[in-house]
N, C-alpha and C positions, 0 to 999 in steps of 0.2 A: 671540049677544050675550054679552059678558063681564060677570059679576057685578060689582057695585060694589066689593066687597072685593078681588076679584082685580084689577080695574082700578086701584084705589088702590095695591096692592102693586107692580104693574108700573110705575106712574107714579113711585113713590118709588125703586124699584130702578134704573130706567132701562130703556129698550126693549131687551128680549132678555136683560137681565142676570139677571132672576129665573128664566129657564129654564136657566141654567148649573148643572151639577151640581158643578163644582169650578173652582178657578182654574187658569189655564194654568201649566205647569211650565217652559215654554220659556225665560222670562227667567232662571230659576235654572240651567237647563242651559247656556245661553249664557255666563252668568257663570262657571260652573265650567270651561267650555272655555277661556274667556279666561284664567282663572287657571292652568290646566294648560299651555297653550301659552306663557304668560309665564314659568312656572317652568322649562319645558324650554329656552326661549331664554336665560334668565338663567344657568342652569347651563352651557349650551353656551358662552356668552360667557366665563365664567371659564375653562373648559377650553381654549377657543380662545386666550385670552391666554397661558396657560401653554405651549401648543404653539408659538406664534409666537415667544415669548420665549426659546426654546432657542437662538436665534442668539447670545444673550449667553454661552452655554457653548461657542461655537465653530461654525464652518461645518460640520464633520463631524457634530456632534450634530444640528443643524437639518436637514441632509440626510437623516440616518437616520430622524428623526421623519417627515419628508415621505414618504420611500419606504415607511415602515411603513404609512402611511395608503393608499398606492397598492398595497399587497399584495406588495411586492418580496420581503420576507423569507419570505413564505408560498409564493408562486408561483415565485420565482426570477427574476422580471422585474416591471417596474412596469406597473400598469394605472391610468393617471390617470382613467379613467372611473369608478372607485370614488369618487374625490373629487367628481366631478360629481354622482353619486347622492346623496352626503351633502349637498352644497350645495343640490341640488334639494329635499331634505327640509326643510332649514333655511329655504329660500326659501318653501316652502309653509306652514310654521309661522308665518313672519313675516307672510305675507299674511292668514292666518286670524286671527292675533292682532290685526293692525292693523284689520281689518274689524270685529271685535268691540269693540275699544277705541273706535272711532269712534262707537259708540252713546252714549258718555258725554261726548263732546266738545260744547262749545257749538255749536249749529246755526246761529247767526246772530250778527251783530255786537252786537246788543242783549243776547243771552244772555252773550256774552263780557264785555261791559262790566259787566253785572250781577254776574257772578262775580268780576271783578277788584275791584269795589267792595266786595263782601262779604268777599273775602280780606283786603283792607286793613283793613276794619272789625274782623274777627275776630282778625287777627294770630295765627292758629293755625298751628303749625309743620307739622302734617300736611297742612293745606289748601294751604300754600305748596309743600310737596313734591309734591303732586298736580299743581299748576300747572307746576312744573319738569318733571315727568314728561310732561305733555301736550305742552309745547313741544318737549322733546327727542324725544318720540315722533314728532311731526310732521316734525322734521328727519330722523329715521331712515327715514321713508318714502322719502326720496331718497338719502341717504348709504349706508345699508345695501343698498338695492336695487342701486346702482351697483357696490358692492364685490362683492356676491354674483353679479351678472351677469358680472363680469370673471372670477371664479373658476369659474363654471359653464361659460363658453365656452373658457377657457384653463386647464384643470386641470393640465396638464403644465408650466406656467410658474410653478411654485412651488419654491423652493429658495433657498439663500443668495445666489447671484449673480443668479438670475432675479428674486427678490422685491426684492433690493436695488436692481437696475436699475429696476424698476417704481416703487419708492418715490422714488428719486432723480430719475427722469426725468419728474416731473410729478404723481405721485399723492400726494405727502406732504401737501399742504394738505387734501385730502379725508380722509386717514387721521388727521390731527391733529384735525380737527373731529369726525370719527366717533368717535375715542377718547373725547373728553369727553362726547359725546352718549350713546354706548352705556353708558359706565360710570355716568353719572348716572342715566340712564333705568332701566338694569337693576338698579342698587343700590337705588334708591328702590322699584322694582317688587317686588323680593324682600322688602324691609322691609315694604311694605304687605301683601304676601301673608301674612307671618308674623303681622302684627297682625290682619288680616281673619279668618284661619282659626284664630287663637289657638293657634299651634303651640308657643309657649313661655310659655303662660299661667302666672301665679303668683298668690299671695295679693294682691299689689298690682299691678293692671293698669297703673296710671300709671307706676310704677317700672319695670315690665317694658318698657313702651314707650320710656321714656327710655334704658334700657340697650340696647335693640335699635337705637334711633336712633344712639347713640354707636358701637355696633359697625358699623352701616351706613356711617358716615362714615370709620371706620378702614379698613374693607375697600375703600371707594371710593378713599381716598387711596393705599392700597397698590397697587391696580391702575392708577391713573393714573400713579404713579411708575414702575411696571414697564412700562407702555405707552410712556411717554416715553423711557425708557432703550432699549426695544426699537426704537422708531422711529428713535432716534439711531443705533443699531447698524446698522440697514438703510441709513440714509443714508450711513454711513461705508463700508459694503461697496459701495453703488452708486457712490459717489464714486471708489473705487479701481478700479472697472470702467467708468468713464465713457467710455473710448476703445474699448471692445469692443462690437461689434454682436451683440445677442442672446446674452449670456454664459450659459453652462451650467456649473454646478459639478459636478466629478467628484472624489471623494476620491483622494488620492495613490496608494492601493493598487489603484485600479481604472483608473488611466490606462494607456495603451499606449505604451511599457512602464511598469509600475508604478514609482513613485519612493519607495515606502515599504511596509513590511510591514503587513498587516491587523491589526486589534486581536486580542488573544488569544481573545476570545469569538466572533469572526466565524464563522458557520456553515460547516461543511465544504463543503456543496454550493454555497456562494457564494465559495469561495476564489479562483477565477479566472473569474468570470462575464463574459459579454459586457456591454458598457456598456448599462445599462438605459435 
């Protein structure tokens, strides 16, 4: 028989709760993992935009960046499988991040309606930003997955002509929507991480938050402008190659026969390599 005092304690605490020695740390661990994967994906997003935007500097520059990721300058030949490995890692981070983020999504129409009502009532900027992040995150489940799958299965089809043809021949609507979704989602996510973990805390938290929010919109505007210019450049390249089936770009100094001298910095062991 349980004593009256012990029975009352268990009744108040809840069945089994009084027997717990400590609270579970798993919610905190999952939240930390969500933050870490979000940070990694956000930084990758910025780096990826800089890589693909090298098309604005010319076909040769974009080709060299692409071949650099394929190990061409290290091994003397290209290994597109390296790109597949990188994409697979990013894909895995995306899946983990998405699964963890779903914990905080409204689980029913009623919950979503309640949140929208509260958002309108509060008129709080950060609450609205979270809603934008949730909507764009849902879109990214489909848009980013489609893009990553394409890169995973065809890692060798990346280059000035190859990427331009893909964009021009039907992928540009997806990339256009993906650009806005990923820049809004990632920018808001990085801002919220900085606020959540107090990375740039100051004497006036409200002022710090306002400054971070302004910086977030400046960075988002920059990357959206860069992305639109980059997308336009690939459309132009694709249009110029519209009559060519499966175009492959080769720098002038690697054609057979070469039609131009290699750059002065070109490595000696790659002076006259076989076409990668």
